[in-house]
LUMPA-705188 format. One record per residue: x, y, z of N, C-alpha, C, CB in turn. Coordinates in Angstrom, 2 decimals. Atoms other than C-alpha are relative to their C-alpha. Last residue first. Glycine has a CB too. Layout:
LUMPA-705188
+---------+---------+---------+---------+---------+---------+---------+---------+---------+---------+---------+---------+
:    n_px :    n_py :    n_pz :   ca_px :   ca_py :   ca_pz :    c_px :    c_py :    c_pz :   cb_px :   cb_py :   cb_pz :
+---------+---------+---------+---------+---------+---------+---------+---------+---------+---------+---------+---------+
:       X :       Y :       Z :       X :       Y :       Z :       X :       Y :       Z :       X :       Y :       Z :
...
+---------+---------+---------+---------+---------+---------+---------+---------+---------+---------+---------+---------+
***
This chain:
LUMPA-705188
+---------+---------+---------+---------+---------+---------+---------+---------+---------+---------+---------+---------+
:    n_px :    n_py :    n_pz :   ca_px :   ca_py :   ca_pz :    c_px :    c_py :    c_pz :   cb_px :   cb_py :   cb_pz :
+---------+---------+---------+---------+---------+---------+---------+---------+---------+---------+---------+---------+
:    0.61 :   -1.29 :   -0.41 : -111.55 :  161.69 : -128.11 :   -0.62 :   -0.09 :    1.36 :   -1.05 :    0.45 :   -1.01 :
:    1.46 :   -0.04 :   -0.01 : -109.21 :  158.73 : -128.66 :   -0.47 :    1.37 :    0.49 :   -0.57 :   -1.13 :    0.90 :
:    0.53 :   -1.15 :   -0.72 : -105.57 :  158.27 : -129.68 :   -1.52 :   -0.10 :   -0.02 :    0.50 :    1.35 :   -0.63 :
:    1.03 :   -0.85 :    0.61 : -104.51 :  154.80 : -130.73 :   -0.37 :    1.15 :    0.93 :   -1.25 :   -0.82 :   -0.35 :
:    0.54 :   -0.82 :   -1.08 : -101.36 :  152.74 : -130.06 :   -0.95 :    1.01 :   -0.66 :    1.15 :    0.73 :    0.82 :
:    0.72 :   -1.20 :    0.41 : -100.32 :  149.95 : -132.38 :   -0.61 :    0.67 :    1.24 :   -1.11 :   -0.35 :   -1.03 :
:    1.25 :   -0.22 :   -0.73 :  -97.69 :  147.47 : -131.27 :   -0.62 :    1.31 :   -0.49 :    0.25 :    0.05 :    1.55 :
:    0.61 :   -1.32 :    0.19 :  -94.95 :  146.11 : -133.53 :   -1.31 :    0.05 :    0.78 :   -0.25 :    0.31 :   -1.51 :
:    1.38 :   -0.05 :   -0.45 :  -92.70 :  143.19 : -132.54 :   -0.49 :    1.44 :   -0.12 :   -0.14 :   -0.53 :    1.47 :
:    0.42 :   -1.38 :   -0.14 :  -89.48 :  142.41 : -134.36 :   -1.48 :   -0.01 :    0.35 :    0.28 :    0.83 :   -1.31 :
:    1.36 :   -0.43 :    0.28 :  -87.98 :  138.98 : -133.82 :   -0.13 :    1.52 :    0.08 :   -0.97 :   -0.66 :    0.98 :
:    0.17 :   -1.40 :   -0.38 :  -84.52 :  137.46 : -133.99 :   -1.36 :    0.47 :   -0.48 :    1.14 :    0.90 :   -0.61 :
:   -0.93 :   -0.33 :   -1.07 :  -83.54 :  133.77 : -134.07 :   -0.13 :    1.44 :    0.48 :    1.41 :   -0.25 :   -0.46 :
:   -0.25 :   -1.44 :   -0.07 :  -86.39 :  132.32 : -136.11 :    0.90 :    0.30 :    1.19 :   -1.34 :    0.78 :    0.12 :
:    1.16 :   -0.89 :   -0.07 :  -86.12 :  128.61 : -136.69 :    0.40 :    1.45 :    0.08 :   -0.86 :   -0.36 :    1.19 :
:    0.85 :    0.39 :   -1.12 :  -83.58 :  125.83 : -136.05 :   -1.23 :    0.89 :    0.15 :    0.79 :    0.03 :    1.28 :
:    0.52 :    1.36 :    0.22 :  -81.97 :  126.09 : -139.49 :   -0.97 :   -0.41 :    1.11 :    1.16 :   -1.00 :   -0.07 :
:   -1.07 :    0.99 :    0.03 :  -81.62 :  129.85 : -139.00 :   -0.64 :   -1.36 :   -0.25 :    0.83 :    0.00 :    1.33 :
:    0.40 :    1.42 :    0.03 :  -83.86 :  132.85 : -139.67 :    1.26 :   -0.87 :    0.02 :   -0.87 :   -0.31 :   -1.27 :
:   -1.13 :    0.89 :    0.31 :  -83.33 :  136.50 : -138.80 :   -0.44 :   -1.45 :    0.15 :    1.22 :    0.30 :    0.92 :
:   -1.04 :   -0.78 :    0.67 :  -85.93 :  139.30 : -138.83 :    1.18 :   -0.86 :   -0.42 :    0.49 :    1.10 :    0.92 :
:   -1.31 :    0.60 :   -0.16 :  -89.05 :  137.25 : -138.04 :    1.01 :    0.82 :   -0.79 :   -0.01 :   -1.49 :   -0.48 :
:   -0.67 :    0.33 :    1.25 :  -92.14 :  139.43 : -137.70 :    1.36 :   -0.61 :    0.32 :    0.16 :    1.26 :   -0.91 :
:   -1.35 :    0.55 :   -0.11 :  -94.52 :  139.62 : -134.75 :    0.52 :   -0.37 :   -1.37 :    0.02 :   -1.23 :    0.94 :
:   -0.31 :    0.75 :    1.22 :  -97.58 :  141.88 : -134.77 :    1.46 :   -0.43 :    0.08 :   -0.27 :    0.87 :   -1.30 :
:   -0.99 :   -0.59 :    0.88 :  -98.65 :  142.92 : -131.28 :    0.18 :   -0.87 :   -1.23 :    1.33 :    0.18 :    0.72 :
:   -0.51 :    0.88 :    1.05 : -101.78 :  142.19 : -129.28 :    0.99 :    0.75 :   -0.89 :   -1.17 :   -0.56 :   -0.85 :
:   -0.99 :    0.98 :   -0.47 : -102.13 :  144.27 : -126.12 :    0.61 :   -0.84 :   -1.12 :   -0.64 :   -0.91 :    1.01 :
:    0.58 :    1.33 :    0.08 : -103.87 :  147.30 : -127.61 :    1.08 :   -1.02 :    0.28 :   -0.65 :   -0.26 :   -1.38 :
:   -0.87 :    0.99 :    0.64 : -102.55 :  150.60 : -126.39 :   -0.73 :   -1.34 :    0.01 :    1.38 :   -0.11 :    0.73 :
:    0.30 :    1.39 :   -0.38 : -104.95 :  153.48 : -125.67 :    0.94 :   -0.93 :   -0.78 :   -1.51 :   -0.35 :   -0.28 :
:   -0.67 :    1.01 :    0.82 : -104.29 :  157.23 : -125.69 :   -0.31 :   -1.40 :    0.55 :    1.54 :    0.24 :   -0.04 :
:   -0.73 :    1.08 :   -0.66 : -106.18 :  160.25 : -124.46 :    0.58 :   -0.99 :   -0.98 :   -0.90 :   -0.72 :    0.95 :
:    0.01 :   -0.11 :   -1.46 : -108.02 :  163.51 : -125.16 :    0.77 :   -1.12 :    0.72 :   -1.43 :    0.00 :    0.47 :
:    0.72 :    1.12 :   -0.60 : -107.26 :  164.07 : -128.83 :    0.07 :    0.11 :    1.52 :    0.59 :   -1.37 :   -0.49 :
:    1.37 :   -0.37 :   -0.36 : -106.29 :  167.50 : -130.17 :   -0.85 :   -1.15 :    0.53 :   -0.67 :    0.59 :   -1.17 :
:    0.88 :    0.16 :    1.16 : -103.16 :  166.52 : -132.10 :   -1.45 :    0.34 :    0.32 :    0.09 :   -1.42 :   -0.52 :
:   -0.40 :   -0.98 :    1.02 : -100.85 :  167.89 : -129.40 :   -0.94 :   -0.04 :   -1.20 :    1.45 :   -0.26 :   -0.45 :
:    0.47 :   -1.31 :   -0.49 : -102.82 :  165.85 : -126.83 :    0.37 :    1.12 :   -0.97 :    0.59 :    0.29 :    1.39 :
:    1.46 :   -0.05 :    0.14 : -102.30 :  162.68 : -128.89 :   -0.55 :    1.36 :    0.45 :   -0.65 :   -1.13 :    0.82 :
:    0.30 :   -0.16 :    1.43 :  -98.56 :  163.36 : -129.21 :   -1.50 :    0.12 :   -0.21 :    0.57 :   -1.18 :   -0.81 :
:   -0.35 :   -1.37 :    0.38 :  -98.21 :  163.90 : -125.46 :   -0.33 :    0.27 :   -1.45 :    1.49 :    0.27 :    0.26 :
:    1.03 :   -0.88 :   -0.58 : -100.10 :  160.66 : -124.81 :    0.28 :    1.45 :   -0.35 :   -0.07 :   -0.18 :    1.52 :
:    1.24 :    0.14 :    0.78 :  -97.86 :  158.76 : -127.23 :   -1.09 :    0.93 :    0.53 :   -0.49 :   -1.47 :    0.03 :
:   -0.23 :   -0.61 :    1.31 :  -94.67 :  160.08 : -125.60 :   -1.26 :   -0.05 :   -0.85 :    1.17 :   -0.71 :   -0.73 :
:   -0.06 :   -1.45 :   -0.29 :  -96.00 :  159.19 : -122.14 :    0.20 :    0.76 :   -1.31 :    1.16 :    0.33 :    1.00 :
:    1.38 :   -0.45 :   -0.18 :  -96.98 :  155.74 : -123.46 :   -0.07 :    1.49 :    0.33 :   -0.68 :   -0.81 :    1.12 :
:    0.70 :    0.07 :    1.28 :  -93.49 :  155.17 : -124.85 :   -1.43 :    0.52 :    0.13 :   -0.01 :   -1.43 :   -0.54 :
:   -0.43 :   -1.12 :    0.85 :  -91.82 :  156.37 : -121.66 :   -0.74 :    0.03 :   -1.33 :    1.50 :   -0.08 :   -0.25 :
:    0.26 :   -1.29 :   -0.62 :  -93.85 :  154.04 : -119.41 :    0.36 :    1.18 :   -0.91 :    0.76 :    0.10 :    1.30 :
:    0.83 :   -0.84 :    0.86 :  -93.96 :  151.02 : -121.72 :   -0.15 :    1.42 :    0.52 :   -1.37 :   -0.62 :   -0.15 :
:    0.20 :   -1.22 :   -0.77 :  -91.10 :  149.08 : -120.13 :   -0.72 :    1.00 :   -0.91 :    1.38 :    0.59 :    0.52 :
:    0.35 :   -1.24 :    0.69 :  -91.18 :  145.57 : -121.52 :   -0.25 :    1.14 :    0.98 :   -1.23 :   -0.21 :   -0.86 :
:    0.65 :   -0.67 :   -1.12 :  -89.30 :  142.68 : -119.92 :   -0.28 :    1.42 :   -0.50 :    0.90 :   -0.02 :    1.34 :
:    0.07 :   -1.45 :   -0.11 :  -88.49 :  140.62 : -123.00 :   -0.76 :    0.46 :    1.23 :   -0.64 :    0.58 :   -1.24 :
:    1.34 :   -0.23 :   -0.50 :  -87.52 :  136.98 : -122.42 :   -0.13 :    1.51 :    0.19 :   -0.29 :   -0.79 :    1.36 :
:    0.24 :   -1.08 :   -0.96 :  -84.49 :  136.37 : -124.57 :   -1.47 :    0.05 :    0.41 :    0.43 :    1.35 :   -0.58 :
:   -0.31 :    0.49 :   -1.34 :  -83.59 :  133.06 : -126.22 :   -0.27 :    1.04 :    1.09 :    1.45 :   -0.44 :    0.06 :
:    0.88 :    1.11 :   -0.39 :  -85.38 :  133.92 : -129.48 :    0.28 :   -0.51 :    1.40 :    0.15 :   -1.13 :   -0.97 :
:   -0.47 :    1.28 :    0.51 :  -83.73 :  137.33 : -129.82 :   -0.84 :   -1.13 :    0.57 :    1.50 :   -0.22 :    0.34 :
:   -0.65 :    0.88 :   -0.98 :  -85.49 :  140.63 : -129.26 :    0.38 :   -1.30 :   -0.67 :   -0.93 :   -0.27 :    1.21 :
:   -0.54 :    1.27 :    0.50 :  -86.72 :  143.62 : -131.23 :    0.56 :   -0.80 :    1.17 :    1.09 :    0.24 :   -1.08 :
:   -1.19 :    0.46 :   -0.72 :  -88.94 :  146.57 : -130.37 :    0.43 :   -1.33 :   -0.61 :   -0.29 :   -0.15 :    1.55 :
:   -0.70 :    1.21 :    0.41 :  -91.52 :  148.66 : -132.19 :    1.11 :   -0.33 :    0.99 :    0.56 :    0.15 :   -1.42 :
:   -1.22 :    0.15 :   -0.78 :  -94.14 :  151.30 : -131.54 :    0.60 :   -1.35 :   -0.31 :   -0.27 :    0.16 :    1.53 :
:   -0.55 :    1.35 :   -0.06 :  -96.75 :  152.26 : -134.09 :    1.30 :    0.05 :    0.77 :    0.22 :   -0.59 :   -1.43 :
:   -1.45 :    0.04 :   -0.09 :  -98.92 :  155.35 : -133.71 :    0.43 :   -1.46 :    0.08 :    0.52 :    0.81 :    1.24 :
:   -0.66 :    1.28 :   -0.22 : -102.53 :  155.92 : -134.76 :    1.52 :    0.17 :    0.03 :   -0.38 :   -1.00 :   -1.10 :
:   -0.34 :    0.05 :   -1.41 : -104.64 :  159.04 : -134.40 :    0.74 :   -1.28 :    0.37 :   -1.24 :    0.13 :    0.85 :
:    0.58 :    1.21 :   -0.59 : -106.17 :  158.35 : -137.82 :    0.26 :   -0.09 :    1.50 :    0.57 :   -1.25 :   -0.69 :
:    1.43 :    0.15 :    0.32 : -105.66 :  161.89 : -139.08 :   -0.65 :   -1.23 :    0.64 :   -0.19 :   -0.07 :   -1.49 :
:    0.91 :   -0.91 :   -0.69 : -102.38 :  162.37 : -137.13 :   -1.47 :   -0.23 :   -0.34 :    0.37 :    1.41 :   -0.32 :
:    0.90 :   -0.55 :    1.00 : -100.46 :  159.32 : -138.32 :   -1.07 :    0.84 :    0.69 :   -0.65 :   -1.14 :   -0.85 :
:    1.21 :   -0.59 :   -0.57 :  -97.44 :  158.12 : -136.37 :   -0.81 :    0.64 :   -1.12 :    0.33 :    1.05 :    1.10 :
:    0.77 :   -0.87 :    0.89 :  -94.49 :  155.87 : -137.13 :   -1.19 :    0.57 :    0.76 :   -0.46 :   -0.76 :   -1.27 :
:   -0.41 :    0.26 :    1.37 :  -91.73 :  153.82 : -135.50 :   -0.69 :    0.96 :   -0.97 :   -0.30 :   -1.46 :   -0.39 :
:    1.01 :   -0.36 :    0.99 :  -92.00 :  155.00 : -131.93 :    0.58 :   -0.20 :   -1.39 :   -0.49 :    1.46 :    0.20 :
:   -0.25 :   -1.28 :    0.67 :  -89.56 :  153.09 : -129.72 :   -1.10 :    0.26 :   -1.03 :    1.39 :    0.01 :   -0.68 :
:    0.52 :   -0.16 :    1.36 :  -90.32 :  150.29 : -127.24 :    0.22 :    1.42 :   -0.53 :   -1.50 :   -0.33 :   -0.04 :
:    0.73 :   -1.26 :    0.02 :  -88.03 :  150.14 : -124.18 :   -0.50 :    0.23 :   -1.42 :    0.90 :    1.19 :    0.50 :
:    0.26 :   -0.54 :    1.33 :  -86.80 :  146.60 : -123.57 :   -0.89 :    1.23 :    0.13 :   -0.67 :   -1.07 :   -0.91 :
:    0.84 :   -1.20 :   -0.09 :  -85.16 :  145.19 : -120.46 :   -0.14 :    0.60 :   -1.39 :    0.61 :    1.05 :    0.99 :
:   -0.60 :   -1.26 :    0.46 :  -83.82 :  141.70 : -121.09 :   -1.01 :    1.14 :    0.15 :    0.48 :   -0.11 :   -1.47 :
:    1.00 :   -1.05 :    0.05 :  -84.54 :  138.41 : -119.32 :    0.70 :    1.30 :   -0.38 :   -0.75 :    0.14 :    1.37 :
:   -0.37 :   -1.19 :   -0.74 :  -82.23 :  135.55 : -120.10 :   -1.09 :    1.06 :   -0.21 :    1.40 :    0.54 :   -0.45 :
:    0.20 :   -1.21 :    0.78 :  -83.59 :  132.19 : -121.01 :    0.42 :    1.19 :    0.84 :   -1.47 :    0.14 :   -0.47 :
:    0.89 :   -0.98 :   -0.63 :  -82.16 :  129.13 : -119.34 :   -0.09 :    1.22 :   -0.90 :    0.51 :    0.40 :    1.42 :
:    1.41 :    0.34 :    0.18 :  -80.85 :  126.18 : -121.28 :   -0.95 :    0.96 :    0.69 :   -0.24 :   -1.37 :    0.49 :
:    0.38 :    0.21 :    1.39 :  -77.29 :  127.35 : -121.87 :   -1.50 :   -0.18 :   -0.18 :    0.72 :   -1.21 :   -0.55 :
:   -0.13 :   -1.24 :    0.76 :  -76.71 :  128.85 : -118.42 :   -0.49 :   -0.17 :   -1.43 :    1.46 :    0.47 :    0.00 :
:    1.00 :   -0.95 :   -0.50 :  -78.11 :  125.85 : -116.54 :    0.06 :    1.29 :   -0.80 :    0.22 :    0.28 :    1.50 :
:    1.32 :    0.43 :    0.47 :  -76.10 :  123.46 : -118.69 :   -1.08 :    0.98 :    0.43 :   -0.33 :   -1.40 :    0.54 :
:    0.05 :   -0.27 :    1.44 :  -72.89 :  125.41 : -118.05 :   -1.36 :   -0.38 :   -0.58 :    1.11 :   -0.75 :   -0.74 :
:    0.14 :   -1.45 :    0.18 :  -73.54 :  125.39 : -114.30 :   -0.11 :    0.38 :   -1.48 :    1.18 :    0.73 :    0.64 :
:    1.32 :   -0.38 :   -0.48 :  -74.12 :  121.63 : -114.25 :   -0.25 :    1.50 :   -0.21 :   -0.14 :   -0.36 :    1.47 :
:    0.98 :    0.47 :    0.98 :  -71.08 :  120.93 : -116.41 :   -1.41 :    0.40 :    0.39 :    0.08 :   -1.52 :   -0.16 :
:   -0.14 :   -0.83 :    1.21 :  -68.90 :  123.09 : -114.16 :   -1.03 :   -0.38 :   -1.06 :    1.41 :   -0.12 :   -0.57 :
:    0.59 :   -1.31 :   -0.33 :  -70.22 :  121.33 : -111.02 :    0.06 :    0.93 :   -1.22 :    0.74 :    0.65 :    1.20 :
:    1.45 :    0.17 :   -0.13 :  -69.51 :  117.90 : -112.53 :   -0.69 :    1.33 :    0.29 :   -0.33 :   -1.01 :    1.10 :
:    0.53 :    0.26 :    1.33 :  -66.02 :  118.91 : -113.69 :   -1.53 :   -0.11 :    0.04 :    0.61 :   -1.28 :   -0.60 :
:   -0.04 :   -1.28 :    0.72 :  -65.20 :  120.40 : -110.29 :   -0.57 :   -0.13 :   -1.41 :    1.43 :    0.53 :   -0.06 :
:    0.97 :   -0.89 :   -0.65 :  -66.34 :  117.21 : -108.54 :   -0.07 :    1.34 :   -0.74 :    0.39 :    0.22 :    1.49 :
:    1.32 :    0.39 :    0.51 :  -64.42 :  115.02 : -111.00 :   -1.09 :    0.91 :    0.56 :   -0.29 :   -1.47 :    0.35 :
:    0.10 :   -0.22 :    1.46 :  -61.18 :  116.90 : -110.33 :   -1.38 :   -0.35 :   -0.56 :    1.05 :   -0.81 :   -0.72 :
:    0.09 :   -1.38 :    0.47 :  -61.83 :  117.16 : -106.53 :   -0.08 :    0.18 :   -1.53 :    1.19 :    0.75 :    0.51 :
:   -0.37 :    0.29 :    1.38 :  -62.56 :  113.56 : -105.61 :   -0.09 :    1.31 :   -0.77 :   -0.92 :   -1.12 :   -0.63 :
:   -1.25 :    0.75 :   -0.08 :  -62.55 :  114.43 : -101.89 :    0.52 :   -0.35 :   -1.39 :   -0.20 :   -1.27 :    0.83 :
:   -1.11 :   -0.93 :    0.21 :  -65.16 :  117.12 : -102.55 :    1.35 :   -0.69 :    0.10 :   -0.07 :    1.13 :    1.01 :
:   -0.51 :   -0.53 :   -1.26 :  -67.72 :  114.37 : -102.94 :    1.17 :    0.92 :   -0.31 :    0.43 :   -1.14 :    0.97 :
:    0.44 :   -1.37 :   -0.20 :  -69.49 :  113.94 : -106.26 :    0.43 :    0.58 :    1.35 :   -1.49 :    0.07 :   -0.11 :
:   -0.50 :   -0.86 :    1.07 :  -67.61 :  110.84 : -107.34 :   -0.33 :    1.47 :    0.23 :   -0.57 :   -0.44 :   -1.33 :
:   -1.47 :   -0.02 :   -0.06 :  -67.98 :  108.94 : -104.05 :    0.60 :    0.89 :   -1.08 :    0.55 :   -1.43 :   -0.13 :
:   -0.48 :   -0.83 :   -1.09 :  -71.65 :  109.99 : -103.85 :    1.52 :    0.04 :    0.07 :   -0.54 :   -0.51 :    1.31 :
:   -0.88 :   -1.05 :    0.51 :  -72.46 :  108.63 : -107.29 :    0.65 :    0.82 :    1.10 :   -0.76 :    0.91 :   -0.92 :
:   -0.31 :   -0.88 :   -1.13 :  -73.93 :  105.36 : -106.05 :    1.04 :    1.00 :   -0.48 :    0.52 :   -0.82 :    1.24 :
:   -1.41 :   -0.15 :   -0.32 :  -75.38 :  103.80 : -109.19 :    0.17 :    0.96 :    1.18 :    0.79 :    0.51 :   -1.22 :
:   -0.34 :   -1.41 :   -0.15 :  -79.01 :  102.76 : -109.21 :    1.45 :    0.11 :    0.43 :   -0.94 :    0.70 :    1.02 :
:   -1.22 :   -0.20 :   -0.74 :  -79.87 :   99.31 : -110.53 :    0.34 :    1.48 :    0.01 :    1.16 :   -0.84 :   -0.60 :
+---------+---------+---------+---------+---------+---------+---------+---------+---------+---------+---------+---------+
***
């Protein structure tokens, strides 16, 4: 048996209509992930090994939109200062949990290593 909800969801039944629309919008906001712009920052660098570590943090409900342009420019400048000819970033990052709750990790830190090459 399928209920006919059209009489409840019509604009004629304004209080219920507004409640249904509000509930739908609230559900969409709660269950959707938000995208955030993230600019990785240099955490450390080591001249002899030609290695640099960049880091960023995000929350579990966020979808990071990474902007590596400035970080890679900074890394390339550092490599050239050290006498290397270029820089390479490896895609795999190390993920650490910074904040834990009953439902799992709520805040992450991600570290990426960048290497200078000759």
